[in-house]
N, C-alpha and C positions, 0 to 999 in steps of 0.2 A: 676358168677351166675350159670353156669353149674356145677361147683364143690362145690357150696354152701359155698363159702369162704367169710368170713366177710371182709369188706373193711373199714378202718378207714381213712377218707380223712381229711387232714389239708389244709385249704384254706383261703387265704387273700381276700381283698375286690376287687371290680371291677376295681378300678384304676390300680391295680397290679403294684404299684410302688416298689422301692427297698425294703422298709420296709415290705410290704405284702409278697413279694417273698421270702426274706431271712427268715422272721419269719416262713413261711410255711415250707421251706426246713429244717430249724434247728429244729423246733418243731416236725415235722414228724420223723426226724432222732432220736431225743431224745426218742420219744414214742416207736419207733421200737426197740431201744436198751434196754428200761427199762420196757416195758409192760409185765404184767404177762399172756397176752393172745397171745400165739404163733400162734394161728390159723389166726389172723387178718393180712391183708396186710396193711401197713401204706403208704399212697400215698399223697405226697404234690401235690396240684393242683394249677396251676397258673390260676387265674380267668379271663382269656381273651382267645380269639382264638389264635392259634399258629401264624396266619398271622399277628397279631398285635404286636408280641413281639419285632420286630425290632424297634418299636417306643420307647421302654423303653431303651434309649441309655445308661444310667448309669448302668442299670441292666445287659444288654448284655456285657458291658465293664467289670464289676466286675467278672461276672461268667467266662468270657473268660480269664481274668487275673488269676483266681484261678483254671483254668483247668477243669471247669465243662461244658461238651458239651451240646448244646441246645437239641440234640437228646435224652438226658437222662431225659428231663423234660416232665411233663404231663400237658397239657393245658385243659381248660374247654370244648373245643369242641371235646376232645378225650376220654371223660369218661361219661358214662350215669348214672348220679347221681340219676335221677328219677327211672331208671330201677333197680338200686341197692337197693334203698329205698323201691320200690314196692315189691322186693323179700325179704325184711326184713334183708338185709345184710349190711346196711350202718350205720356207726357212723361218726360224723363230729366234728372236732375242728375248731372253727373260730378264726383267728388271725387278728389283725388290723381292725376289725369291729365286731359288735355284733348283727346287724339286717340284715337279708337276704332281698333282694328286693322282691317285690310282686310276680314276676315270679317264685321265689324259695320258696314261703311261705310253700309249702307242705313239704319241707325238714327240716323245723324248728324242728320238733319232733325228728329228727335224731341227733341234736346238743347235745353233751355231755359236751363240755368244751368251754370256751371263754377266750381269752386274748386280751385286747384292751386298748387303752389309750385315748379314747374319753369318754365324759360324758355318763353315762348309760341312755338310752332312755326309757327302760322298763325292768321289771323283767324277769328273766329266771328261773322259778322254776325247781328243779330237775337237774340243770346244774351247773357244777363247773365254777364259774365266777371270773376272775381276771381283774378288770377294775381300772386302776390307772392313774392319770394325769402326766405321764412322757412324755419326748420328743419323744421317739421312742418305738414302740411295741417290737422291738428287745431287748430293755432293759428288758422287762418283760420275754421274752423268755430266755435271758441270766441268769436272776435270777432263773428261774425255773430249768434250766439245772445245774446251780451251786449248787443248793440245792439237786440235785440228786446224784446217786452213783458216786464215784470218778472214773476218767478215761473215762467217756462218752464224755466229752468235748475234741474234738481233735483240731488240729491246723487249719484245713480247716474251721470247723464250727466257731471257734473263729475268724478267719480272716473275714469271712462273717459278723458276728455279729458286730465286731469292726468297720468295714467300714460303716455299715448301721447306727449305732448309731452316728458316727461322721458326716455323711452326713445329717441325720435327724436333728441333734442338732447344725448344722453349726459350726462344729469343737469345740463344747462346748463353743462357744463365749458367754459371759454374755450379750453383746450388742444385740445379736439376740433374746434373751428372750425365747429360746427353751429348753435349757438343765436344768434338775433338778438335785439335788444332787444324785439321784439314777442313772441317766444316766452317770454322772461323775464317780460314784463308779463302774459301770459295765465296763466302758472303762478301768479304772485302774486295775480292777480284771483280765480282759482279757490280758492286757499288763504284769501283774505280772506273770501270768501262762505261757505266751508265749512271752518272751522278744524279740524274733526274729521278731515280728510283725513290719511292716513298721511304720515310724514316722507318727504321726497324720497329720501334715501339708501335707505331700506327699500324704497320702490317701485321705484327703479331697479335695485337689486341683485337683487331677486326676479325682475323681468322679464328682466334680462340673463341671469340664471342659467337661466331657462326658455328663452330664445332660443337659448342655446348648448348646451342639453341635447339632444343628438341620439342619446342612448343608445338602441340598438335600431333605429336607422334604417340602411337599406342605403345604399351609395354613391349609387345612383340616387335614393333618397328625399332624401338630403342635397342633391343637385343640384336636385331639383324644388322643394325647400322655399321658396326665394326666387329665382325665375327670371324673367328678362325675355328676350324674343326680338326680334331685329332681322331684317327681311326686305328683300331687294332683289329684282329681277326673277328672279334665278337662285339666290340663296343665302338660307339661314336660318342665323343664328348666335345661339346661346344665351349668355346672360351670367348666371351663377349666383353669388350671394353664398353662400359655403360656411361654415357654422358647425360647430363641433366641440364636444366635451364640455367642460363646466365642469370646473375642477380642484377636486376635492373632497378636502379634507384629512381626516385620520382624525377620525371623530366628528362631522363636519359634514354637514348634510343636502345632498341634491342640489339642491333648490330652496328658496329662502327663502320666507317668508310675508309677505304685504303688511301683516299686522296685527302683525308682530313684527320684531325686529332680525334681520338676515341677515348672516352672515359669509362667505357663498359668494362667491368671486371668479371670474367667468367669464374664461376665457382661450382662445386657440385654439392648436392644435398648429401647429408650423412647416409651411409648405407641403410641404416634402420628406417629412414624415411622412404627410401626406394622400396624396401621390403614391405612397407605398409601401404603401398599403392593399392587402390581398390581393385579387387579381383586378381591380385598378383598371382596367387597360387594356381588359379584356373588358367591364367595366361602362360605361366611357366609350363604347366602340364600340356597345354595345347601346342605351344611352341616346340617342345621336345617331341611330342608324339607325331606331329605333322612331318617332322624331318628325320625321325628315327634316332634321335639323340638319347643315349642312356643317362646322360648327366649334363650339367651346365655349370660352368664357373663364370661368375659375373665379377668383373674388376672395375672399381670406380676410382677416379682420381680427381683431386682438386688442387688448386695452387693458392698460396697466400700472396700478399702484396710483393714479396721478394722473389716470386716465382719458385718457391720451395714446394715440392709436391707432397701430398698426403694421399695414401692409398688404403683402400679397404677391399675385401673380396668376400664373396659368398659362394658356397658349393651347394648345388641343388641336385638331388636325384631321388626318385621314388624307391630305388633299390638301396637299402641300408648298406649292403656289401660294397657297392660302388661308391656311395657317398663316404663311407668310412675309409675306404682305401685311398680315395683322392685327398680327403682331409689329412690323413696320416702322412701321405707323401709330401704334401705342402708343409705340414708342421715340422717334419723331420728333415726337410731339404737342407743341404749344406753348401751347394754350389749353384746359386748363393743361398745363404740362410735368409728366409723371409721375415724372421722375427715376428711370427704371428701371435696375436693376443686375442683370445675368444671374445666375441661380442654376443649380447643377448639376441636371440632370433625368435620371431613370433611364430615360426613354423618348424615342426619337428623334422621335416625333410630338407631343411636348409641350415647349413652351418655357416656362421658369419664370423669374420675376423677383421681386426685392424692389422695392417701390415707395417710392422716397425721399420723394415728396410724399404723405405719409400723409393729408392733408386732402382729396385727390382721391377722393371716394366714387364709387360706381357711377353715381350721377346725373351726375357730371362726365365719366365715361369713356364713357357711352353716346353722346353726340354725336360723340366721336372715332371710335367704331366705326361709327356711322351714316354719317359722311362717308366712311370707308374702303370701306364696302359700295357 
């Protein structure tokens, strides 16, 4: 601001998962290399406080493997976006989301470009918009970079994008229902340009092991690790993807290495085991009260040896009205139908379900909950 220098921020969503992080890093790097505006500083911003970064275990693992120090990253609590915007110096590219939360509504007019793989919720006039139903936003970033000047795509950027698409698309497994032909094409393109990239299985298994490694995390940290929040005029409802420990056989490491073969198979505990964690109800109460959430939906996922997903979900609220309304919306949903089957719950304020439609990820459940709110 003192030097009146323009800042172009590239930022992912508030969950700040691997896709949002790598898409922001790669897109900011691409813009810095190709922009005709040398005055601007291009800054990838991770949309969480720095203190929360340790919870993104798969992201910290990949960046560490690729030699990117955490000290070189910029987090949301380290940059004054409002101040930059007020000074007329801010431009923003949004990746892996296209609607800023209410608290950031004033920044909307600074947005100049969007790359996202969710259905478009509203128009963005005067903004370059790329919204496509692919498995990973990193696929859209890869396509954009590949269409740019030759030589911009380097091995480090390729390794980050390659790993992210593989994790998001469950190693391109047809059974998981995530990968599209464009995701597959981008993985092939990256491998063709950089034949030294590690084997797909090794990359996926190492990242999956890191993602499900929550050893040492409290219940509240597990809920915070991959969190979305939906708001109405009166209610806040949190939706957490809950990951649990990898299953480590005797003699096997907890996490695989990207440069070697990994035999670690990540799995998740059944939802009932999660619900019986010591002090769980107190933890749920404290988590929601501290953040003003009226309710919480926890979604678990596990994969078998063929990378076929299995999902369960739980609905928690101290308000029976809210809990019943959320449960009813999920049970009666038709676009898509979740095919829910009730499971026993040890708590009266928690509804538990097995999700028969295992291809309905949180991305598909969010619109159901948004409509219910």
